[in-house]
NUDO-326582 format. One line per field, with one value per residue (C-alpha): x, y, z. Coordinates in steps of 0.2 Angstrom, whole numbers. Layout:
BEGIN
c1: c(X / ...) $
c2: c(Y / ...) $
c3: c(Z / ...) $
***
This chain:
BEGIN
c1: c(502 / 499 / 499 / 487 / 476 / 478 / 472 / 458 / 452 / 452 / 441 / 430 / 428 / 421 / 417 / 396 / 402 / 410 / 398 / 385 / 393 / 394 / 374 / 371 / 383 / 372 / 356 / 359 / 368 / 376 / 385 / 401 / 407 / 389 / 391 / 388 / 376 / 389 / 405 / 398 / 395 / 412 / 417 / 408 / 413 / 432 / 428 / 421 / 437 / 447 / 455 / 458 / 447 / 452 / 436 / 438 / 452 / 457 / 444 / 429 / 419 / 418 / 434 / 442 / 456 / 457 / 474 / 478 / 497 / 510 / 526 / 534 / 531 / 515 / 503 / 486 / 471 / 460 / 441 / 428 / 410 / 402 / 388 / 380 / 365 / 352 / 357 / 345 / 340 / 333 / 344 / 347 / 334 / 339 / 328 / 327 / 317 / 324 / 321 / 318 / 311 / 328 / 338 / 356 / 365 / 380 / 382 / 403 / 405 / 413 / 399 / 410 / 425 / 423 / 419 / 434 / 447 / 440 / 441 / 460 / 463 / 456 / 461 / 480 / 479 / 472 / 486 / 498 / 492 / 491 / 509 / 518 / 523 / 528 / 518 / 503 / 488 / 479 / 461 / 457 / 440 / 442 / 425 / 420 / 428 / 417 / 412 / 423 / 444 / 441 / 458 / 467 / 462 / 468 / 485 / 487 / 484 / 496 / 486 / 495 / 513 / 524 / 514 / 526 / 515 / 495 / 483 / 467 / 456 / 440 / 425 / 425 / 418 / 434 / 450 / 467 / 481 / 478 / 496 / 495 / 491 / 476 / 473 / 477 / 461 / 460 / 443 / 442 / 428 / 431 / 419 / 417 / 411 / 405 / 392 / 373 / 364 / 346 / 352 / 342 / 342 / 360 / 371 / 386 / 385 / 382 / 401 / 395 / 402 / 393 / 400 / 416 / 412 / 408 / 423 / 433 / 428 / 429 / 447 / 449 / 441 / 455 / 468 / 464 / 473 / 490 / 490 / 496 / 483 / 478 / 474 / 457 / 447 / 428 / 417 / 399 / 389 / 384 / 380 / 374 / 373 / 350 / 336 / 331 / 339 / 337 / 350 / 367 / 374 / 385 / 391 / 396 / 405 / 413 / 417 / 433 / 442 / 459 / 465 / 481 / 493 / 504 / 496 / 512 / 505 / 488 / 496 / 505 / 486 / 480 / 494 / 486 / 468 / 470 / 477 / 463 / 451 / 464 / 461 / 441 / 441 / 449 / 441 / 425 / 431 / 427 / 436 / 440 / 445 / 447 / 448 / 455 / 440 / 451 / 459 / 467 / 484 / 488 / 490 / 508 / 508 / 522 / 528 / 536 / 521 / 511 / 521 / 519 / 499 / 498 / 508 / 495 / 481 / 488 / 494 / 475 / 468 / 453 / 436 / 427 / 408 / 393 / 380 / 369 / 381 / 383 / 365 / 362 / 376 / 367 / 352 / 361 / 372 / 357 / 353 / 372 / 373 / 386 / 393 / 398 / 402 / 414 / 422 / 427 / 434 / 446 / 449 / 455 / 466 / 476 / 480 / 481 / 484 / 477 / 472 / 456 / 448 / 449 / 433 / 424 / 407 / 408 / 396 / 408 / 427 / 432 / 451 / 466 / 472 / 489 / 501 / 506 / 519 / 513 / 512 / 493 / 483 / 467 / 456 / 448 / 454 / 453 / 460 / 471 / 483 / 485 / 489 / 502 / 513 / 514 / 516 / 521 / 504 / 497 / 479 / 467 / 453 / 440 / 424 / 408 / 398 / 393 / 407 / 404 / 395 / 401 / 403 / 392 / 377 / 363 / 367 / 381 / 370 / 359 / 372 / 381 / 368 / 370 / 382 / 395 / 398 / 401 / 413 / 422 / 426 / 430 / 443 / 448 / 452 / 460 / 472 / 476 / 478 / 488 / 501 / 501 / 506 / 521 / 528 / 527 / 538 / 551 / 558 / 568 / 555 / 546 / 564 / 563 / 546 / 549 / 565 / 556 / 542 / 554 / 562 / 545 / 539 / 555 / 547 / 536 / 517 / 512 / 492 / 484 / 474 / 479 / 477 / 462 / 451 / 442 / 431 / 414 / 404) $
c2: c(631 / 649 / 642 / 628 / 639 / 651 / 636 / 633 / 650 / 651 / 634 / 641 / 657 / 646 / 632 / 635 / 634 / 619 / 611 / 616 / 608 / 593 / 593 / 599 / 583 / 572 / 579 / 573 / 555 / 551 / 535 / 533 / 543 / 549 / 563 / 578 / 588 / 584 / 590 / 604 / 609 / 607 / 616 / 631 / 632 / 631 / 645 / 655 / 654 / 658 / 641 / 639 / 623 / 613 / 598 / 582 / 573 / 558 / 559 / 558 / 573 / 573 / 572 / 589 / 599 / 616 / 625 / 641 / 648 / 649 / 644 / 633 / 615 / 609 / 599 / 591 / 585 / 571 / 576 / 561 / 562 / 546 / 538 / 521 / 511 / 504 / 517 / 531 / 535 / 550 / 563 / 559 / 546 / 530 / 518 / 512 / 524 / 529 / 545 / 537 / 519 / 508 / 524 / 529 / 536 / 543 / 524 / 529 / 547 / 553 / 569 / 574 / 568 / 580 / 593 / 590 / 590 / 606 / 614 / 609 / 617 / 632 / 634 / 631 / 644 / 658 / 656 / 655 / 670 / 680 / 675 / 677 / 660 / 651 / 637 / 629 / 620 / 610 / 600 / 585 / 580 / 559 / 551 / 533 / 526 / 514 / 510 / 514 / 515 / 534 / 538 / 524 / 531 / 549 / 541 / 531 / 548 / 556 / 569 / 568 / 568 / 584 / 583 / 585 / 578 / 572 / 570 / 563 / 556 / 545 / 546 / 533 / 531 / 533 / 546 / 543 / 542 / 529 / 521 / 505 / 497 / 491 / 476 / 479 / 473 / 466 / 464 / 450 / 443 / 425 / 418 / 400 / 394 / 377 / 367 / 368 / 350 / 345 / 339 / 323 / 316 / 320 / 328 / 319 / 331 / 344 / 353 / 364 / 379 / 380 / 365 / 375 / 388 / 377 / 368 / 382 / 390 / 373 / 374 / 393 / 388 / 373 / 387 / 399 / 389 / 392 / 411 / 422 / 424 / 441 / 438 / 437 / 428 / 432 / 427 / 428 / 425 / 435 / 424 / 405 / 400 / 401 / 398 / 383 / 365 / 354 / 362 / 359 / 376 / 383 / 401 / 405 / 421 / 423 / 437 / 437 / 450 / 444 / 455 / 455 / 466 / 470 / 473 / 461 / 447 / 450 / 450 / 433 / 427 / 431 / 418 / 404 / 406 / 406 / 392 / 385 / 391 / 384 / 366 / 369 / 371 / 357 / 347 / 350 / 353 / 373 / 387 / 400 / 419 / 433 / 450 / 464 / 474 / 486 / 487 / 496 / 497 / 495 / 509 / 514 / 526 / 536 / 535 / 556 / 563 / 552 / 556 / 578 / 572 / 563 / 577 / 590 / 582 / 580 / 597 / 601 / 588 / 579 / 585 / 593 / 586 / 597 / 584 / 585 / 576 / 562 / 563 / 558 / 548 / 536 / 536 / 530 / 518 / 508 / 504 / 497 / 479 / 472 / 463 / 477 / 488 / 473 / 473 / 493 / 490 / 476 / 489 / 501 / 488 / 483 / 502 / 510 / 495 / 494 / 510 / 506 / 497 / 511 / 517 / 500 / 505 / 524 / 529 / 542 / 543 / 558 / 555 / 551 / 534 / 534 / 533 / 515 / 504 / 501 / 483 / 481 / 477 / 484 / 471 / 484 / 492 / 509 / 518 / 531 / 516 / 522 / 540 / 533 / 525 / 544 / 553 / 554 / 551 / 552 / 550 / 551 / 543 / 555 / 551 / 556 / 544 / 536 / 523 / 507 / 512 / 501 / 509 / 506 / 505 / 514 / 519 / 529 / 538 / 543 / 552 / 560 / 575 / 578 / 589 / 573 / 572 / 591 / 591 / 577 / 583 / 601 / 591 / 582 / 600 / 608 / 593 / 590 / 609 / 611 / 595 / 602 / 619 / 610 / 600 / 618 / 627 / 610 / 608 / 595 / 585 / 584 / 578 / 563 / 560 / 560 / 549 / 535 / 534 / 531 / 518 / 509 / 513 / 515 / 531 / 522 / 521 / 506 / 502 / 489 / 488 / 488 / 503 / 498 / 497 / 514 / 522 / 516 / 532) $
c3: c(594 / 587 / 569 / 576 / 583 / 566 / 555 / 569 / 566 / 548 / 548 / 559 / 550 / 535 / 544 / 539 / 520 / 523 / 532 / 519 / 504 / 516 / 516 / 498 / 493 / 506 / 497 / 479 / 484 / 465 / 460 / 451 / 438 / 437 / 451 / 441 / 454 / 467 / 458 / 455 / 471 / 476 / 461 / 464 / 483 / 473 / 461 / 475 / 486 / 469 / 464 / 446 / 441 / 427 / 425 / 415 / 421 / 413 / 401 / 417 / 415 / 434 / 439 / 442 / 450 / 458 / 458 / 467 / 468 / 457 / 465 / 477 / 485 / 479 / 491 / 486 / 495 / 488 / 488 / 486 / 484 / 476 / 485 / 488 / 481 / 492 / 507 / 508 / 524 / 535 / 542 / 562 / 561 / 573 / 561 / 547 / 538 / 519 / 510 / 493 / 494 / 485 / 482 / 484 / 500 / 508 / 517 / 516 / 522 / 506 / 505 / 522 / 514 / 500 / 512 / 523 / 510 / 502 / 521 / 522 / 504 / 509 / 524 / 520 / 505 / 517 / 529 / 517 / 506 / 522 / 527 / 510 / 510 / 494 / 489 / 478 / 485 / 473 / 478 / 467 / 464 / 461 / 457 / 457 / 472 / 475 / 459 / 444 / 453 / 448 / 455 / 446 / 430 / 434 / 441 / 424 / 415 / 426 / 436 / 452 / 444 / 448 / 467 / 483 / 496 / 495 / 510 / 513 / 526 / 527 / 538 / 552 / 569 / 576 / 576 / 570 / 556 / 544 / 547 / 536 / 521 / 512 / 499 / 481 / 470 / 452 / 445 / 430 / 418 / 415 / 398 / 395 / 379 / 375 / 364 / 368 / 367 / 373 / 392 / 389 / 373 / 368 / 383 / 375 / 361 / 371 / 381 / 396 / 399 / 415 / 421 / 417 / 427 / 442 / 440 / 442 / 457 / 467 / 458 / 466 / 483 / 485 / 479 / 493 / 506 / 494 / 493 / 507 / 522 / 519 / 501 / 496 / 481 / 478 / 466 / 457 / 442 / 430 / 416 / 422 / 404 / 403 / 414 / 406 / 416 / 401 / 393 / 392 / 391 / 381 / 389 / 406 / 413 / 431 / 439 / 450 / 463 / 468 / 484 / 492 / 503 / 488 / 469 / 463 / 474 / 464 / 448 / 454 / 462 / 445 / 435 / 447 / 446 / 426 / 426 / 436 / 424 / 409 / 420 / 422 / 402 / 397 / 409 / 401 / 383 / 382 / 377 / 389 / 391 / 404 / 405 / 417 / 422 / 433 / 447 / 462 / 469 / 491 / 498 / 504 / 519 / 518 / 538 / 536 / 530 / 542 / 556 / 552 / 551 / 567 / 575 / 568 / 574 / 592 / 591 / 589 / 605 / 601 / 593 / 606 / 608 / 615 / 627 / 613 / 603 / 617 / 618 / 597 / 599 / 612 / 600 / 587 / 597 / 602 / 580 / 581 / 583 / 594 / 581 / 574 / 587 / 593 / 576 / 576 / 594 / 584 / 570 / 585 / 594 / 578 / 574 / 592 / 604 / 622 / 622 / 611 / 628 / 635 / 624 / 627 / 632 / 625 / 612 / 605 / 602 / 610 / 608 / 597 / 594 / 594 / 579 / 579 / 566 / 550 / 549 / 551 / 532 / 532 / 525 / 512 / 496 / 492 / 476 / 486 / 487 / 467 / 472 / 486 / 469 / 461 / 477 / 496 / 503 / 520 / 528 / 543 / 549 / 557 / 570 / 560 / 572 / 585 / 591 / 583 / 566 / 552 / 535 / 520 / 531 / 535 / 551 / 543 / 530 / 544 / 554 / 538 / 540 / 559 / 569 / 569 / 552 / 553 / 568 / 560 / 543 / 551 / 562 / 547 / 537 / 551 / 553 / 535 / 534 / 549 / 539 / 526 / 534 / 544 / 528 / 517 / 532 / 533 / 514 / 521 / 529 / 511 / 504 / 518 / 512 / 492 / 498 / 507 / 491 / 481 / 490 / 492 / 474 / 462 / 457 / 445 / 444 / 434 / 431 / 438 / 422 / 404 / 394 / 384 / 400 / 398 / 411 / 412 / 409) $
***
């Protein structure tokens, strides 16, 4: 407990710095890799703390790392700071009120995510420096999580090599370890080329690329029954060939997403989707081609590191809320639909079992879900998965808003610059710092974590997309 108290003290001593970073990033929401101001805020904070910062990782100007220490095991923390489009919202306001009409906003809480990881890196560094312990601390600034697959490009470039363990976290409306997988993801473009013709006077001379695309979608919809239940196919037209209905369209483009619990499964499903595309082209006598535009690996939670992280969280105890926090949560709970609230409770139940029911009817989760088994698959994708193929990785979730707040919503944006977000990011920082310290002090656990990682991954990272795919900067 003394070490937990020491870590708490170190975070609280600089709490104002960390929450100021979160607020500054919230104030200047930016998308994808174009997060210059947000990255600069965190870089400045790292340099103030004496970290050596290297920018331009993987050829991405806004990807960077801050390093401290010269010897000993290397503990890394992953920070994100990109926002989402059309989610501008006034802070602390529990009704739709855009700050900038049609503007961007931190509807996934990445402003808090980056600041919480910063708190962990600084606190762990402060502790090991004060105690003279061996150890190196690295903060990775990772842009383009929402759009761009930033960590996949960074993993391909070898940025996460030679680490002993990596920690991350994600804002949520509940608190617990992330002891489950995520869906791997491939993004694909399918292009069909046909022959244009007048649709009334000579349709028989045309070969419709639009027909081919529509037939492909029909075939893909029949395919859904015959892929793993947790797998997903999504598609959208990028080009339907034109606006005129009296033309046999000679071009069409589809964007497909293939998701599955394992990256290897997405590749298997891709081969079947390609056969559907080939069949559609054959039926319409058109030509087709495809390309992989980006992708993400599934997340592999390392049970050794995750158990240590859960121990750290429980040693610290739940987030302590004040009366004003409960009042704020009650205000926002009124802005959350019953459907969204129940969906979050279902997620909690799949993670923490029957304990989740204890929070039904509450506006704030003032506890910690137990560390359950890792059979659950979170029905979304994250590029932290690519890091987990490079190094033993563990994650947690911390409440930054009222219970039931969904990610990618204006409600999450609005709560991202309040005391709820501040307390959540500080809790996350303390938990990850304490977990990192526990691993540094027990090298045998780091070795065990690495053995597990080698068994799960084979120790070799294979990027989901081809080498010729470059970041869309």
